[in-house]
HTML snippet that shows the backbone in 3Dmol.js (N, CA, C, O; Angstrom):
<script src="https://3Dmol.org/build/3Dmol-min.js"></script>
<div id="view" style="width:600px;height:400px;position:relative"></div>
<script>
const pdb = `
ATOM      1  N   MET A   1      -6.385  23.416  14.476  1.00  0.00           N
ATOM      2  CA  MET A   1      -7.306  24.346  15.068  1.00  0.00           C
ATOM      3  C   MET A   1      -8.581  23.645  15.525  1.00  0.00           C
ATOM      4  O   MET A   1      -9.484  24.274  16.077  1.00  0.00           O
ATOM      5  N   THR A   2      -8.643  22.356  15.292  1.00  0.00           N
ATOM      6  CA  THR A   2      -9.777  21.571  15.779  1.00  0.00           C
ATOM      7  C   THR A   2      -9.221  20.369  16.525  1.00  0.00           C
ATOM      8  O   THR A   2      -8.074  19.972  16.323  1.00  0.00           O
ATOM      9  N   ASP A   3     -10.039  19.801  17.381  1.00  0.00           N
ATOM     10  CA  ASP A   3      -9.619  18.625  18.124  1.00  0.00           C
ATOM     11  C   ASP A   3     -10.764  17.626  18.080  1.00  0.00           C
ATOM     12  O   ASP A   3     -11.640  17.621  18.944  1.00  0.00           O
ATOM     13  N   ASP A   4     -10.740  16.795  17.074  1.00  0.00           N
ATOM     14  CA  ASP A   4     -11.771  15.786  16.883  1.00  0.00           C
ATOM     15  C   ASP A   4     -11.182  14.441  17.299  1.00  0.00           C
ATOM     16  O   ASP A   4     -10.264  13.943  16.646  1.00  0.00           O
ATOM     17  N   PRO A   5     -11.694  13.848  18.372  1.00  0.00           N
ATOM     18  CA  PRO A   5     -11.135  12.585  18.865  1.00  0.00           C
ATOM     19  C   PRO A   5     -11.155  11.458  17.826  1.00  0.00           C
ATOM     20  O   PRO A   5     -10.220  10.659  17.757  1.00  0.00           O
ATOM     21  N   GLU A   6     -12.219  11.396  17.019  1.00  0.00           N
ATOM     22  CA  GLU A   6     -12.314  10.330  16.011  1.00  0.00           C
ATOM     23  C   GLU A   6     -11.238  10.498  14.936  1.00  0.00           C
ATOM     24  O   GLU A   6     -10.589   9.529  14.541  1.00  0.00           O
ATOM     25  N   PHE A   7     -11.057  11.720  14.472  1.00  0.00           N
ATOM     26  CA  PHE A   7     -10.040  11.980  13.458  1.00  0.00           C
ATOM     27  C   PHE A   7      -8.640  11.730  14.026  1.00  0.00           C
ATOM     28  O   PHE A   7      -7.797  11.121  13.367  1.00  0.00           O
ATOM     29  N   ARG A   8      -8.399  12.203  15.245  1.00  0.00           N
ATOM     30  CA  ARG A   8      -7.101  11.997  15.896  1.00  0.00           C
ATOM     31  C   ARG A   8      -6.801  10.513  16.039  1.00  0.00           C
ATOM     32  O   ARG A   8      -5.661  10.093  15.842  1.00  0.00           O
ATOM     33  N   ALA A   9      -7.812   9.707  16.380  1.00  0.00           N
ATOM     34  CA  ALA A   9      -7.625   8.256  16.513  1.00  0.00           C
ATOM     35  C   ALA A   9      -7.245   7.634  15.170  1.00  0.00           C
ATOM     36  O   ALA A   9      -6.388   6.752  15.110  1.00  0.00           O
ATOM     37  N   MET A  10      -7.886   8.095  14.092  1.00  0.00           N
ATOM     38  CA  MET A  10      -7.544   7.573  12.765  1.00  0.00           C
ATOM     39  C   MET A  10      -6.090   7.891  12.418  1.00  0.00           C
ATOM     40  O   MET A  10      -5.362   7.034  11.917  1.00  0.00           O
ATOM     41  N   ILE A  11      -5.680   9.114  12.684  1.00  0.00           N
ATOM     42  CA  ILE A  11      -4.307   9.529  12.381  1.00  0.00           C
ATOM     43  C   ILE A  11      -3.308   8.744  13.229  1.00  0.00           C
ATOM     44  O   ILE A  11      -2.279   8.298  12.722  1.00  0.00           O
ATOM     45  N   ASN A  12      -3.605   8.577  14.504  1.00  0.00           N
ATOM     46  CA  ASN A  12      -2.705   7.818  15.388  1.00  0.00           C
ATOM     47  C   ASN A  12      -2.584   6.362  14.941  1.00  0.00           C
ATOM     48  O   ASN A  12      -1.495   5.788  14.954  1.00  0.00           O
ATOM     49  N   GLU A  13      -3.709   5.775  14.547  1.00  0.00           N
ATOM     50  CA  GLU A  13      -3.687   4.388  14.079  1.00  0.00           C
ATOM     51  C   GLU A  13      -2.887   4.273  12.782  1.00  0.00           C
ATOM     52  O   GLU A  13      -2.100   3.343  12.607  1.00  0.00           O
ATOM     53  N   GLY A  14      -3.097   5.223  11.880  1.00  0.00           N
ATOM     54  CA  GLY A  14      -2.388   5.202  10.603  1.00  0.00           C
ATOM     55  C   GLY A  14      -0.892   5.381  10.748  1.00  0.00           C
ATOM     56  O   GLY A  14      -0.117   4.813   9.978  1.00  0.00           O
ATOM     57  N   SER A  15      -0.483   6.165  11.727  1.00  0.00           N
ATOM     58  CA  SER A  15       0.949   6.398  11.918  1.00  0.00           C
ATOM     59  C   SER A  15       1.673   5.147  12.421  1.00  0.00           C
ATOM     60  O   SER A  15       2.897   5.062  12.325  1.00  0.00           O
ATOM     61  N   LYS A  16       0.933   4.189  12.950  1.00  0.00           N
ATOM     62  CA  LYS A  16       1.534   2.949  13.440  1.00  0.00           C
ATOM     63  C   LYS A  16       1.670   1.890  12.351  1.00  0.00           C
ATOM     64  O   LYS A  16       2.395   0.908  12.514  1.00  0.00           O
ATOM     65  N   LEU A  17       0.959   2.100  11.226  1.00  0.00           N
ATOM     66  CA  LEU A  17       0.997   1.116  10.145  1.00  0.00           C
ATOM     67  C   LEU A  17       2.184   1.368   9.223  1.00  0.00           C
ATOM     68  O   LEU A  17       2.579   2.515   9.015  1.00  0.00           O
ATOM     69  N   PRO A  18       2.753   0.299   8.672  1.00  0.00           N
ATOM     70  CA  PRO A  18       3.823   0.492   7.679  1.00  0.00           C
ATOM     71  C   PRO A  18       3.212   0.989   6.368  1.00  0.00           C
ATOM     72  O   PRO A  18       2.030   0.759   6.114  1.00  0.00           O
ATOM     73  N   PRO A  19       4.002   1.667   5.535  1.00  0.00           N
ATOM     74  CA  PRO A  19       3.478   2.096   4.235  1.00  0.00           C
ATOM     75  C   PRO A  19       2.955   0.902   3.449  1.00  0.00           C
ATOM     76  O   PRO A  19       3.586  -0.154   3.403  1.00  0.00           O
ATOM     77  N   GLY A  20       1.804   1.086   2.837  1.00  0.00           N
ATOM     78  CA  GLY A  20       1.202   0.004   2.065  1.00  0.00           C
ATOM     79  C   GLY A  20      -0.293   0.213   1.903  1.00  0.00           C
ATOM     80  O   GLY A  20      -0.821   1.259   2.278  1.00  0.00           O
ATOM     81  N   PRO A  21      -0.977  -0.778   1.345  1.00  0.00           N
ATOM     82  CA  PRO A  21      -2.410  -0.650   1.028  1.00  0.00           C
ATOM     83  C   PRO A  21      -3.284  -0.380   2.256  1.00  0.00           C
ATOM     84  O   PRO A  21      -4.231   0.403   2.181  1.00  0.00           O
ATOM     85  N   GLU A  22      -2.974  -1.017   3.373  1.00  0.00           N
ATOM     86  CA  GLU A  22      -3.785  -0.829   4.578  1.00  0.00           C
ATOM     87  C   GLU A  22      -3.697   0.615   5.085  1.00  0.00           C
ATOM     88  O   GLU A  22      -4.699   1.218   5.468  1.00  0.00           O
ATOM     89  N   ARG A  23      -2.486   1.145   5.076  1.00  0.00           N
ATOM     90  CA  ARG A  23      -2.282   2.528   5.517  1.00  0.00           C
ATOM     91  C   ARG A  23      -2.938   3.513   4.540  1.00  0.00           C
ATOM     92  O   ARG A  23      -3.528   4.508   4.962  1.00  0.00           O
ATOM     93  N   GLU A  24      -2.833   3.231   3.235  1.00  0.00           N
ATOM     94  CA  GLU A  24      -3.455   4.093   2.230  1.00  0.00           C
ATOM     95  C   GLU A  24      -4.971   4.125   2.386  1.00  0.00           C
ATOM     96  O   GLU A  24      -5.588   5.182   2.249  1.00  0.00           O
ATOM     97  N   LEU A  25      -5.572   2.976   2.671  1.00  0.00           N
ATOM     98  CA  LEU A  25      -7.021   2.914   2.866  1.00  0.00           C
ATOM     99  C   LEU A  25      -7.432   3.731   4.091  1.00  0.00           C
ATOM    100  O   LEU A  25      -8.403   4.486   4.042  1.00  0.00           O
ATOM    101  N   LEU A  26      -6.697   3.578   5.178  1.00  0.00           N
ATOM    102  CA  LEU A  26      -7.017   4.339   6.387  1.00  0.00           C
ATOM    103  C   LEU A  26      -6.822   5.836   6.158  1.00  0.00           C
ATOM    104  O   LEU A  26      -7.604   6.645   6.657  1.00  0.00           O
ATOM    105  N   THR A  27      -5.792   6.206   5.413  1.00  0.00           N
ATOM    106  CA  THR A  27      -5.561   7.618   5.103  1.00  0.00           C
ATOM    107  C   THR A  27      -6.713   8.174   4.277  1.00  0.00           C
ATOM    108  O   THR A  27      -7.169   9.292   4.514  1.00  0.00           O
ATOM    109  N   LYS A  28      -7.184   7.394   3.308  1.00  0.00           N
ATOM    110  CA  LYS A  28      -8.309   7.827   2.474  1.00  0.00           C
ATOM    111  C   LYS A  28      -9.566   7.998   3.327  1.00  0.00           C
ATOM    112  O   LYS A  28     -10.291   8.980   3.168  1.00  0.00           O
ATOM    113  N   GLU A  29      -9.829   7.060   4.221  1.00  0.00           N
ATOM    114  CA  GLU A  29     -10.994   7.164   5.095  1.00  0.00           C
ATOM    115  C   GLU A  29     -10.897   8.389   6.001  1.00  0.00           C
ATOM    116  O   GLU A  29     -11.886   9.090   6.213  1.00  0.00           O
ATOM    117  N   ALA A  30      -9.704   8.642   6.532  1.00  0.00           N
ATOM    118  CA  ALA A  30      -9.505   9.803   7.405  1.00  0.00           C
ATOM    119  C   ALA A  30      -9.714  11.097   6.622  1.00  0.00           C
ATOM    120  O   ALA A  30     -10.316  12.041   7.133  1.00  0.00           O
ATOM    121  N   ALA A  31      -9.220  11.143   5.387  1.00  0.00           N
ATOM    122  CA  ALA A  31      -9.384  12.344   4.563  1.00  0.00           C
ATOM    123  C   ALA A  31     -10.856  12.579   4.251  1.00  0.00           C
ATOM    124  O   ALA A  31     -11.324  13.716   4.312  1.00  0.00           O
ATOM    125  N   GLN A  32     -11.589  11.524   3.920  1.00  0.00           N
ATOM    126  CA  GLN A  32     -13.017  11.667   3.630  1.00  0.00           C
ATOM    127  C   GLN A  32     -13.779  12.125   4.870  1.00  0.00           C
ATOM    128  O   GLN A  32     -14.681  12.958   4.777  1.00  0.00           O
ATOM    129  N   TYR A  33     -13.419  11.584   6.020  1.00  0.00           N
ATOM    130  CA  TYR A  33     -14.051  12.011   7.271  1.00  0.00           C
ATOM    131  C   TYR A  33     -13.759  13.492   7.523  1.00  0.00           C
ATOM    132  O   TYR A  33     -14.661  14.264   7.847  1.00  0.00           O
ATOM    133  N   TRP A  34     -12.493  13.877   7.370  1.00  0.00           N
ATOM    134  CA  TRP A  34     -12.067  15.254   7.628  1.00  0.00           C
ATOM    135  C   TRP A  34     -12.792  16.233   6.706  1.00  0.00           C
ATOM    136  O   TRP A  34     -13.283  17.266   7.162  1.00  0.00           O
ATOM    137  N   ILE A  35     -12.862  15.917   5.424  1.00  0.00           N
ATOM    138  CA  ILE A  35     -13.558  16.789   4.468  1.00  0.00           C
ATOM    139  C   ILE A  35     -15.045  16.856   4.796  1.00  0.00           C
ATOM    140  O   ILE A  35     -15.667  17.913   4.684  1.00  0.00           O
ATOM    141  N   GLY A  36     -15.612  15.720   5.202  1.00  0.00           N
ATOM    142  CA  GLY A  36     -17.034  15.675   5.531  1.00  0.00           C
ATOM    143  C   GLY A  36     -17.417  16.515   6.737  1.00  0.00           C
ATOM    144  O   GLY A  36     -18.565  16.943   6.855  1.00  0.00           O
ATOM    145  N   GLN A  37     -16.477  16.753   7.623  1.00  0.00           N
ATOM    146  CA  GLN A  37     -16.785  17.557   8.803  1.00  0.00           C
ATOM    147  C   GLN A  37     -16.938  19.035   8.460  1.00  0.00           C
ATOM    148  O   GLN A  37     -17.712  19.745   9.102  1.00  0.00           O
ATOM    149  N   ALA A  38     -16.207  19.499   7.455  1.00  0.00           N
ATOM    150  CA  ALA A  38     -16.249  20.911   7.015  1.00  0.00           C
ATOM    151  C   ALA A  38     -16.173  21.853   8.212  1.00  0.00           C
ATOM    152  O   ALA A  38     -17.055  22.690   8.406  1.00  0.00           O
ATOM    153  N   TRP A  39     -15.127  21.717   9.008  1.00  0.00           N
ATOM    154  CA  TRP A  39     -14.958  22.583  10.180  1.00  0.00           C
ATOM    155  C   TRP A  39     -14.886  24.043   9.768  1.00  0.00           C
ATOM    156  O   TRP A  39     -15.421  24.915  10.452  1.00  0.00           O
ATOM    157  N   TYR A  40     -14.235  24.303   8.668  1.00  0.00           N
ATOM    158  CA  TYR A  40     -14.185  25.663   8.130  1.00  0.00           C
ATOM    159  C   TYR A  40     -13.833  25.587   6.652  1.00  0.00           C
ATOM    160  O   TYR A  40     -13.306  24.580   6.181  1.00  0.00           O
ATOM    161  N   ILE A  41     -14.126  26.648   5.934  1.00  0.00           N
ATOM    162  CA  ILE A  41     -13.740  26.759   4.532  1.00  0.00           C
ATOM    163  C   ILE A  41     -12.811  27.947   4.437  1.00  0.00           C
ATOM    164  O   ILE A  41     -13.186  29.075   4.757  1.00  0.00           O
ATOM    165  N   HIS A  42     -11.611  27.686   4.001  1.00  0.00           N
ATOM    166  CA  HIS A  42     -10.594  28.729   3.944  1.00  0.00           C
ATOM    167  C   HIS A  42     -10.611  29.395   2.577  1.00  0.00           C
ATOM    168  O   HIS A  42     -10.421  28.735   1.556  1.00  0.00           O
ATOM    169  N   PHE A  43     -10.836  30.684   2.559  1.00  0.00           N
ATOM    170  CA  PHE A  43     -10.808  31.431   1.312  1.00  0.00           C
ATOM    171  C   PHE A  43      -9.601  32.339   1.305  1.00  0.00           C
ATOM    172  O   PHE A  43      -9.348  33.049   2.278  1.00  0.00           O
ATOM    173  N   LYS A  44      -8.865  32.325   0.233  1.00  0.00           N
ATOM    174  CA  LYS A  44      -7.733  33.229   0.086  1.00  0.00           C
ATOM    175  C   LYS A  44      -8.262  34.607  -0.272  1.00  0.00           C
ATOM    176  O   LYS A  44      -9.217  34.733  -1.039  1.00  0.00           O
ATOM    177  N   ALA A  45      -7.650  35.622   0.277  1.00  0.00           N
ATOM    178  CA  ALA A  45      -8.093  36.985   0.014  1.00  0.00           C
ATOM    179  C   ALA A  45      -7.224  37.673  -1.022  1.00  0.00           C
ATOM    180  O   ALA A  45      -7.393  38.864  -1.284  1.00  0.00           O
ATOM    181  N   ARG A  46      -6.303  36.939  -1.610  1.00  0.00           N
ATOM    182  CA  ARG A  46      -5.407  37.574  -2.569  1.00  0.00           C
ATOM    183  C   ARG A  46      -5.600  36.977  -3.954  1.00  0.00           C
ATOM    184  O   ARG A  46      -6.168  35.897  -4.112  1.00  0.00           O
ATOM    185  N   GLN A  47      -5.124  37.691  -4.929  1.00  0.00           N
ATOM    186  CA  GLN A  47      -5.221  37.233  -6.299  1.00  0.00           C
ATOM    187  C   GLN A  47      -4.149  36.178  -6.552  1.00  0.00           C
ATOM    188  O   GLN A  47      -3.031  36.283  -6.048  1.00  0.00           O
ATOM    189  N   MET A  48      -4.498  35.169  -7.329  1.00  0.00           N
ATOM    190  CA  MET A  48      -3.531  34.128  -7.661  1.00  0.00           C
ATOM    191  C   MET A  48      -3.457  33.991  -9.173  1.00  0.00           C
ATOM    192  O   MET A  48      -4.440  34.225  -9.877  1.00  0.00           O
ATOM    193  N   MET A  49      -2.302  33.615  -9.660  1.00  0.00           N
ATOM    194  CA  MET A  49      -2.163  33.352 -11.082  1.00  0.00           C
ATOM    195  C   MET A  49      -1.154  32.235 -11.281  1.00  0.00           C
ATOM    196  O   MET A  49      -0.291  31.993 -10.437  1.00  0.00           O
ATOM    197  N   ALA A  50      -1.281  31.569 -12.404  1.00  0.00           N
ATOM    198  CA  ALA A  50      -0.285  30.575 -12.793  1.00  0.00           C
ATOM    199  C   ALA A  50       0.200  30.974 -14.176  1.00  0.00           C
ATOM    200  O   ALA A  50      -0.597  31.271 -15.066  1.00  0.00           O
ATOM    201  N   ALA A  51       1.482  30.975 -14.342  1.00  0.00           N
ATOM    202  CA  ALA A  51       2.064  31.325 -15.629  1.00  0.00           C
ATOM    203  C   ALA A  51       2.834  30.126 -16.161  1.00  0.00           C
ATOM    204  O   ALA A  51       3.283  29.268 -15.401  1.00  0.00           O
ATOM    205  N   HIS A  52       2.978  30.082 -17.472  1.00  0.00           N
ATOM    206  CA  HIS A  52       3.703  28.967 -18.076  1.00  0.00           C
ATOM    207  C   HIS A  52       4.592  29.506 -19.194  1.00  0.00           C
ATOM    208  O   HIS A  52       4.126  30.159 -20.128  1.00  0.00           O
ATOM    209  N   TRP A  53       5.841  29.222 -19.074  1.00  0.00           N
ATOM    210  CA  TRP A  53       6.797  29.530 -20.128  1.00  0.00           C
ATOM    211  C   TRP A  53       7.499  28.220 -20.450  1.00  0.00           C
ATOM    212  O   TRP A  53       8.195  27.682 -19.588  1.00  0.00           O
ATOM    213  N   PRO A  54       7.344  27.687 -21.651  1.00  0.00           N
ATOM    214  CA  PRO A  54       7.928  26.384 -21.979  1.00  0.00           C
ATOM    215  C   PRO A  54       9.445  26.349 -21.827  1.00  0.00           C
ATOM    216  O   PRO A  54      10.007  25.278 -21.599  1.00  0.00           O
ATOM    217  N   TRP A  55      10.113  27.476 -21.945  1.00  0.00           N
ATOM    218  CA  TRP A  55      11.571  27.507 -21.874  1.00  0.00           C
ATOM    219  C   TRP A  55      12.092  27.635 -20.448  1.00  0.00           C
ATOM    220  O   TRP A  55      13.304  27.602 -20.237  1.00  0.00           O
ATOM    221  N   VAL A  56      11.210  27.780 -19.469  1.00  0.00           N
ATOM    222  CA  VAL A  56      11.648  27.817 -18.068  1.00  0.00           C
ATOM    223  C   VAL A  56      11.570  26.388 -17.542  1.00  0.00           C
ATOM    224  O   VAL A  56      10.484  25.824 -17.411  1.00  0.00           O
ATOM    225  N   MET A  57      12.710  25.821 -17.249  1.00  0.00           N
ATOM    226  CA  MET A  57      12.793  24.422 -16.826  1.00  0.00           C
ATOM    227  C   MET A  57      12.679  24.305 -15.299  1.00  0.00           C
ATOM    228  O   MET A  57      13.139  25.175 -14.559  1.00  0.00           O
ATOM    229  N   ASN A  58      12.063  23.224 -14.857  1.00  0.00           N
ATOM    230  CA  ASN A  58      11.858  22.899 -13.443  1.00  0.00           C
ATOM    231  C   ASN A  58      10.891  23.874 -12.770  1.00  0.00           C
ATOM    232  O   ASN A  58      10.950  24.074 -11.557  1.00  0.00           O
ATOM    233  N   TYR A  59      10.010  24.472 -13.553  1.00  0.00           N
ATOM    234  CA  TYR A  59       8.955  25.321 -13.011  1.00  0.00           C
ATOM    235  C   TYR A  59       7.638  24.737 -13.488  1.00  0.00           C
ATOM    236  O   TYR A  59       7.461  24.503 -14.684  1.00  0.00           O
ATOM    237  N   HIS A  60       6.720  24.501 -12.578  1.00  0.00           N
ATOM    238  CA  HIS A  60       5.489  23.810 -12.919  1.00  0.00           C
ATOM    239  C   HIS A  60       4.245  24.618 -12.557  1.00  0.00           C
ATOM    240  O   HIS A  60       3.180  24.039 -12.340  1.00  0.00           O
ATOM    241  N   GLY A  61       4.360  25.939 -12.489  1.00  0.00           N
ATOM    242  CA  GLY A  61       3.214  26.793 -12.227  1.00  0.00           C
ATOM    243  C   GLY A  61       2.769  26.774 -10.781  1.00  0.00           C
ATOM    244  O   GLY A  61       1.572  26.706 -10.504  1.00  0.00           O
ATOM    245  N   GLU A  62       3.707  26.834  -9.856  1.00  0.00           N
ATOM    246  CA  GLU A  62       3.357  26.799  -8.440  1.00  0.00           C
ATOM    247  C   GLU A  62       2.380  27.914  -8.080  1.00  0.00           C
ATOM    248  O   GLU A  62       2.592  29.075  -8.429  1.00  0.00           O
ATOM    249  N   TYR A  63       1.322  27.552  -7.388  1.00  0.00           N
ATOM    250  CA  TYR A  63       0.424  28.555  -6.840  1.00  0.00           C
ATOM    251  C   TYR A  63       0.981  29.078  -5.522  1.00  0.00           C
ATOM    252  O   TYR A  63       0.947  30.278  -5.251  1.00  0.00           O
ATOM    253  N   GLU A  64       1.489  28.166  -4.713  1.00  0.00           N
ATOM    254  CA  GLU A  64       1.978  28.570  -3.412  1.00  0.00           C
ATOM    255  C   GLU A  64       3.245  27.820  -3.058  1.00  0.00           C
ATOM    256  O   GLU A  64       3.230  26.918  -2.220  1.00  0.00           O
ATOM    257  N   ALA A  65       4.322  28.186  -3.687  1.00  0.00           N
ATOM    258  CA  ALA A  65       5.605  27.584  -3.337  1.00  0.00           C
ATOM    259  C   ALA A  65       6.008  28.067  -1.954  1.00  0.00           C
ATOM    260  O   ALA A  65       6.755  27.390  -1.248  1.00  0.00           O
ATOM    261  N   GLY A  66       5.523  29.218  -1.575  1.00  0.00           N
ATOM    262  CA  GLY A  66       5.708  29.773  -0.241  1.00  0.00           C
ATOM    263  C   GLY A  66       4.548  30.721  -0.015  1.00  0.00           C
ATOM    264  O   GLY A  66       4.272  31.566  -0.867  1.00  0.00           O
ATOM    265  N   ASP A  67       3.866  30.604   1.105  1.00  0.00           N
ATOM    266  CA  ASP A  67       2.660  31.378   1.306  1.00  0.00           C
ATOM    267  C   ASP A  67       2.936  32.876   1.354  1.00  0.00           C
ATOM    268  O   ASP A  67       2.180  33.668   0.791  1.00  0.00           O
ATOM    269  N   PHE A  68       4.010  33.264   2.018  1.00  0.00           N
ATOM    270  CA  PHE A  68       4.323  34.689   2.112  1.00  0.00           C
ATOM    271  C   PHE A  68       5.580  35.044   1.335  1.00  0.00           C
ATOM    272  O   PHE A  68       5.752  36.192   0.926  1.00  0.00           O
ATOM    273  N   ASP A  69       6.441  34.090   1.131  1.00  0.00           N
ATOM    274  CA  ASP A  69       7.641  34.303   0.336  1.00  0.00           C
ATOM    275  C   ASP A  69       7.374  33.694  -1.026  1.00  0.00           C
ATOM    276  O   ASP A  69       7.454  32.477  -1.194  1.00  0.00           O
ATOM    277  N   LYS A  70       7.060  34.523  -1.987  1.00  0.00           N
ATOM    278  CA  LYS A  70       6.562  34.025  -3.267  1.00  0.00           C
ATOM    279  C   LYS A  70       7.635  33.469  -4.191  1.00  0.00           C
ATOM    280  O   LYS A  70       7.293  32.918  -5.238  1.00  0.00           O
ATOM    281  N   TYR A  71       8.914  33.585  -3.855  1.00  0.00           N
ATOM    282  CA  TYR A  71       9.936  33.222  -4.828  1.00  0.00           C
ATOM    283  C   TYR A  71      10.965  32.192  -4.353  1.00  0.00           C
ATOM    284  O   TYR A  71      12.113  32.263  -4.793  1.00  0.00           O
ATOM    285  N   PRO A  72      10.623  31.249  -3.489  1.00  0.00           N
ATOM    286  CA  PRO A  72      11.644  30.284  -3.062  1.00  0.00           C
ATOM    287  C   PRO A  72      12.045  29.311  -4.155  1.00  0.00           C
ATOM    288  O   PRO A  72      13.095  28.676  -4.060  1.00  0.00           O
ATOM    289  N   TYR A  73      11.227  29.183  -5.190  1.00  0.00           N
ATOM    290  CA  TYR A  73      11.526  28.239  -6.258  1.00  0.00           C
ATOM    291  C   TYR A  73      12.515  28.808  -7.266  1.00  0.00           C
ATOM    292  O   TYR A  73      13.036  28.056  -8.090  1.00  0.00           O
ATOM    293  N   LEU A  74      12.792  30.104  -7.231  1.00  0.00           N
ATOM    294  CA  LEU A  74      13.662  30.705  -8.245  1.00  0.00           C
ATOM    295  C   LEU A  74      15.071  30.134  -8.235  1.00  0.00           C
ATOM    296  O   LEU A  74      15.742  30.138  -9.267  1.00  0.00           O
ATOM    297  N   CYS A  75      15.526  29.650  -7.104  1.00  0.00           N
ATOM    298  CA  CYS A  75      16.870  29.079  -7.056  1.00  0.00           C
ATOM    299  C   CYS A  75      16.916  27.700  -7.714  1.00  0.00           C
ATOM    300  O   CYS A  75      17.999  27.136  -7.870  1.00  0.00           O
ATOM    301  N   ARG A  76      15.768  27.148  -8.102  1.00  0.00           N
ATOM    302  CA  ARG A  76      15.721  25.801  -8.675  1.00  0.00           C
ATOM    303  C   ARG A  76      15.294  25.770 -10.135  1.00  0.00           C
ATOM    304  O   ARG A  76      15.164  24.692 -10.715  1.00  0.00           O
ATOM    305  N   VAL A  77      15.073  26.930 -10.736  1.00  0.00           N
ATOM    306  CA  VAL A  77      14.647  26.955 -12.136  1.00  0.00           C
ATOM    307  C   VAL A  77      15.771  27.467 -13.015  1.00  0.00           C
ATOM    308  O   VAL A  77      16.682  28.145 -12.541  1.00  0.00           O
ATOM    309  N   TRP A  78      15.703  27.141 -14.293  1.00  0.00           N
ATOM    310  CA  TRP A  78      16.681  27.662 -15.235  1.00  0.00           C
ATOM    311  C   TRP A  78      16.006  27.876 -16.586  1.00  0.00           C
ATOM    312  O   TRP A  78      14.950  27.304 -16.854  1.00  0.00           O
ATOM    313  N   ILE A  79      16.609  28.689 -17.422  1.00  0.00           N
ATOM    314  CA  ILE A  79      16.051  29.026 -18.722  1.00  0.00           C
ATOM    315  C   ILE A  79      16.790  28.250 -19.804  1.00  0.00           C
ATOM    316  O   ILE A  79      18.019  28.275 -19.875  1.00  0.00           O
ATOM    317  N   ASP A  80      16.031  27.568 -20.636  1.00  0.00           N
ATOM    318  CA  ASP A  80      16.587  26.869 -21.790  1.00  0.00           C
ATOM    319  C   ASP A  80      16.670  27.897 -22.927  1.00  0.00           C
ATOM    320  O   ASP A  80      15.703  28.098 -23.663  1.00  0.00           O
ATOM    321  N   GLN A  81      17.817  28.534 -23.060  1.00  0.00           N
ATOM    322  CA  GLN A  81      17.986  29.617 -24.031  1.00  0.00           C
ATOM    323  C   GLN A  81      17.768  29.145 -25.456  1.00  0.00           C
ATOM    324  O   GLN A  81      17.219  29.888 -26.269  1.00  0.00           O
ATOM    325  N   ASP A  82      18.184  27.926 -25.778  1.00  0.00           N
ATOM    326  CA  ASP A  82      17.995  27.408 -27.139  1.00  0.00           C
ATOM    327  C   ASP A  82      16.509  27.254 -27.469  1.00  0.00           C
ATOM    328  O   ASP A  82      16.083  27.641 -28.557  1.00  0.00           O
ATOM    329  N   LEU A  83      15.705  26.692 -26.546  1.00  0.00           N
ATOM    330  CA  LEU A  83      14.277  26.545 -26.777  1.00  0.00           C
ATOM    331  C   LEU A  83      13.605  27.907 -26.880  1.00  0.00           C
ATOM    332  O   LEU A  83      12.722  28.105 -27.714  1.00  0.00           O
ATOM    333  N   LYS A  84      14.017  28.840 -26.041  1.00  0.00           N
ATOM    334  CA  LYS A  84      13.432  30.176 -26.061  1.00  0.00           C
ATOM    335  C   LYS A  84      13.699  30.852 -27.424  1.00  0.00           C
ATOM    336  O   LYS A  84      12.810  31.476 -28.002  1.00  0.00           O
ATOM    337  N   THR A  85      14.916  30.716 -27.912  1.00  0.00           N
ATOM    338  CA  THR A  85      15.263  31.288 -29.220  1.00  0.00           C
ATOM    339  C   THR A  85      14.486  30.583 -30.329  1.00  0.00           C
ATOM    340  O   THR A  85      13.967  31.227 -31.241  1.00  0.00           O
ATOM    341  N   GLU A  86      14.411  29.275 -30.246  1.00  0.00           N
ATOM    342  CA  GLU A  86      13.695  28.476 -31.246  1.00  0.00           C
ATOM    343  C   GLU A  86      12.216  28.874 -31.312  1.00  0.00           C
ATOM    344  O   GLU A  86      11.612  28.821 -32.383  1.00  0.00           O
ATOM    345  N   MET A  87      11.639  29.266 -30.193  1.00  0.00           N
ATOM    346  CA  MET A  87      10.229  29.660 -30.146  1.00  0.00           C
ATOM    347  C   MET A  87      10.026  31.127 -30.524  1.00  0.00           C
ATOM    348  O   MET A  87       8.892  31.604 -30.560  1.00  0.00           O
ATOM    349  N   GLY A  88      11.103  31.837 -30.802  1.00  0.00           N
ATOM    350  CA  GLY A  88      10.976  33.204 -31.290  1.00  0.00           C
ATOM    351  C   GLY A  88      10.967  34.278 -30.218  1.00  0.00           C
ATOM    352  O   GLY A  88      10.500  35.390 -30.465  1.00  0.00           O
ATOM    353  N   TYR A  89      11.467  33.970 -29.049  1.00  0.00           N
ATOM    354  CA  TYR A  89      11.512  34.960 -27.966  1.00  0.00           C
ATOM    355  C   TYR A  89      12.943  35.402 -27.722  1.00  0.00           C
ATOM    356  O   TYR A  89      13.192  36.233 -26.849  1.00  0.00           O
TER     357      TYR A  89
END
`;
const viewer = $3Dmol.createViewer("view");
viewer.addModel(pdb, "pdb");
viewer.setStyle({}, {cartoon: {color: "spectrum"}});
viewer.zoomTo();
viewer.render();
</script>
């Protein structure tokens, strides 16, 4: 939503570098520049929560696994029934 020639140049230069320390440094500089510009501050208008159940495996408290589809991660989680029973649930 913005078109900053300096930032675009950093990204274009970084995309030409192979993965490694030089590319990481340029990425860090580009990120610091981008944050420093503060083109806008995005505020979410909805309530968010993170839940944790030790017996739910492969779930790490996603805030936004999908911005509008809140449950795409459900096909990748499973319940450890033995741990759940052991914990008294």
